[in-house]
C-alpha positions in Angstrom: 0.0 0.0 0.0 2.8 2.4 0.9 4.7 1.4 -2.3 1.6 2.2 -4.4 1.2 5.6 -2.7 4.8 6.4 -3.3 4.6 5.5 -7.0 1.5 7.7 -7.4 3.3 10.6 -5.8 6.3 10.1 -7.9 4.1 10.0 -11.1 2.4 13.3 -10.1 5.7 15.0 -9.4 7.1 13.8 -12.7 4.1 15.2 -14.6 4.5 18.5 -12.9 8.1 18.7 -14.0 7.1 17.9 -17.6 4.5 20.7 -17.4 7.0 23.2 -16.1 9.5 22.2 -18.8 6.9 22.7 -21.6 5.9 26.0 -20.2 9.5 27.2 -20.2 9.8 26.3 -23.9 6.8 28.4 -24.9 8.1 31.4 -26.8 6.6 34.9 -26.9 5.1 35.6 -30.3 7.6 37.5 -32.5 5.0 40.2 -33.2 4.8 41.1 -29.6 8.6 41.6 -29.1 9.9 42.8 -32.5 11.0 46.4 -32.5 11.2 48.5 -35.6 14.6 48.4 -37.2 16.7 51.5 -36.6 16.2 53.9 -39.4 12.7 52.7 -40.4 9.7 55.0 -40.5 6.6 53.0 -39.4 3.1 54.5 -39.7 -0.2 52.7 -39.4 0.0 50.9 -42.8 3.2 52.3 -44.3 6.9 51.9 -43.9 10.1 53.0 -45.5 13.8 53.3 -44.6 16.0 56.3 -44.3 19.7 56.0 -45.4 22.2 54.2 -43.2 23.7 56.6 -40.7 20.7 58.9 -40.6 18.6 59.2 -37.5 15.0 59.9 -36.7 14.1 62.4 -34.0 10.5 62.5 -32.7 8.9 65.9 -33.5 5.3 65.0 -32.4 2.8 62.3 -33.0 3.7 60.5 -36.2 6.3 63.2 -37.0 10.0 62.9 -37.1 13.0 65.1 -37.9 15.4 63.6 -40.5 19.0 64.0 -39.4 21.8 63.1 -41.8 25.1 62.1 -40.3 27.0 65.2 -41.5 26.1 68.8 -40.8 24.9 70.8 -43.8 22.2 73.2 -44.8 19.8 70.3 -45.2 16.7 70.2 -42.9 14.0 67.5 -43.2 11.1 65.9 -41.5 8.5 63.3 -42.3 4.8 63.5 -41.4 2.4 60.6 -41.5 -1.4 61.2 -41.6 -3.5 59.6 -38.9 -5.9 57.0 -40.3 -9.0 58.8 -39.0 -7.9 62.2 -40.4 -9.8 64.0 -43.0 -8.3 64.6 -46.4 -5.9 67.5 -46.5 -5.2 69.6 -49.6 -1.7 70.1 -50.9 -1.8 73.8 -50.2 -2.4 73.1 -46.5 0.5 70.6 -46.5 2.9 73.1 -48.2 1.9 75.8 -45.8 2.5 73.5 -42.7 5.8 72.4 -44.1 6.9 76.0 -44.9 6.0 77.1 -41.4 7.9 74.2 -39.8 11.0 74.9 -41.9 11.0 78.7 -41.6 9.8 79.4 -45.1 6.3 80.8 -44.4 7.0 84.3 -45.7 9.0 83.1 -48.7 6.2 81.1 -50.3 4.0 84.1 -50.5 3.7 85.4 -54.1 5.1 88.8 -53.0 8.4 87.1 -52.0 9.1 86.2 -55.7 9.8 82.5 -55.1 9.3 80.2 -58.1 7.5 76.9 -57.9 7.7 73.7 -60.0 6.5 70.1 -59.7 9.3 67.6 -59.6 9.4 63.8 -58.9 11.0 62.9 -55.6 13.2 60.4 -57.4 13.7 59.6 -61.1 12.5 56.1 -60.6 9.0 55.1 -59.4 8.4 53.3 -56.1 10.0 49.8 -56.3 7.3 47.1 -56.8 4.4 49.5 -57.0 4.1 50.1 -60.8 3.9 53.8 -61.7 3.3 55.0 -58.2 5.7 57.8 -57.3 6.1 60.6 -54.8 5.8 64.1 -56.2 7.1 67.4 -54.8 6.3 71.0 -54.9 9.7 72.7 -55.0 10.0 76.4 -54.2 13.1 78.3 -55.0 14.2 81.7 -53.9 17.8 82.6 -54.9 19.8 79.5 -53.7 17.3 78.5 -51.0 15.1 75.5 -51.7 11.9 74.3 -50.0 10.4 71.0 -51.0 7.2 69.3 -50.0 7.0 65.7 -51.2 3.7 64.0 -50.6 2.2 60.6 -51.4 -1.6 60.1 -51.7 -2.7 56.5 -51.3 -5.6 55.9 -53.7 -7.2 53.3 -51.4 -10.9 54.0 -51.1 -11.2 53.4 -47.4 -9.9 56.6 -45.6 -9.0 54.7 -42.4 -6.6 52.5 -44.3 -4.9 55.1 -46.5 -1.2 55.7 -46.1 -1.0 59.5 -46.8 1.8 61.7 -45.7 4.7 63.9 -46.8 8.4 64.6 -46.4 9.4 68.3 -46.1 12.9 69.5 -46.9 15.0 72.7 -47.0 18.5 73.2 -48.3 20.8 75.5 -50.1 21.4 74.7 -53.8 25.0 75.8 -53.5 25.7 73.3 -50.7 26.8 70.2 -52.6 26.6 68.0 -49.4 23.0 69.0 -48.7 22.0 68.3 -52.4 23.7 64.9 -52.1 21.8 64.2 -48.8 18.5 65.1 -50.4 19.1 62.7 -53.3 20.4 60.0 -50.9 17.2 60.2 -48.9 15.0 60.1 -52.0 16.7 57.0 -53.3 16.4 55.2 -49.9 12.7 56.0 -49.5 11.9 55.1 -53.1 13.7 51.8 -52.8 12.0 50.7 -49.5 8.6 52.4 -49.6 5.8 49.9 -48.8 2.1 50.3 -48.2 0.4 47.2 -46.7 -3.0 46.3 -45.3 -3.7 47.1 -41.6 -3.8 44.1 -39.2 -7.5 44.6 -38.6 -8.3 43.8 -42.2 -5.4 41.7 -43.5 -7.3 40.5 -46.5 -7.8 44.0 -47.9 -5.3 44.7 -50.5 -4.4 48.0 -52.0 -4.9 48.2 -55.8 
């Protein structure tokens, strides 16, 4: 009788050890622990990478300053629209960008600045057909202000990936010009719009 009781206790203890061992092997889901790679801009359903060596500095909710590794006249920031936000016209975007980068007075017609539409990069977004990012570029003497926006055509506003990159530099500053082009190439190469987790089967056209 005592031997049977001892065997039963031994079996229960052994099962407990197996349970503990199994529990210890359970891994936390990757999605719960994965951090955004350094240098990657992540919005609700949009991501892209900035060049190696650049850093992102928070400038508000879904807004970051773009800091190149070498000092120059280049200034930049990126703004992602909130999914529940109303559509914003390009004039309002340009005005916000100009105010942030100290160009508010210069974009007024009386200032004499010229404006032209230019592609952010000579090549379209990789893997997205003819989709590209276009910019309004203002020029006054050697000073440049650029507002480069993307408008996601997806019909559901809450799943669109709208936003823009604002930049300012001096055209006579070769380093700043090179940094602007380096950023454009990196963003174009890595730009990706994807469905939100709430509706994973909804694909963008």
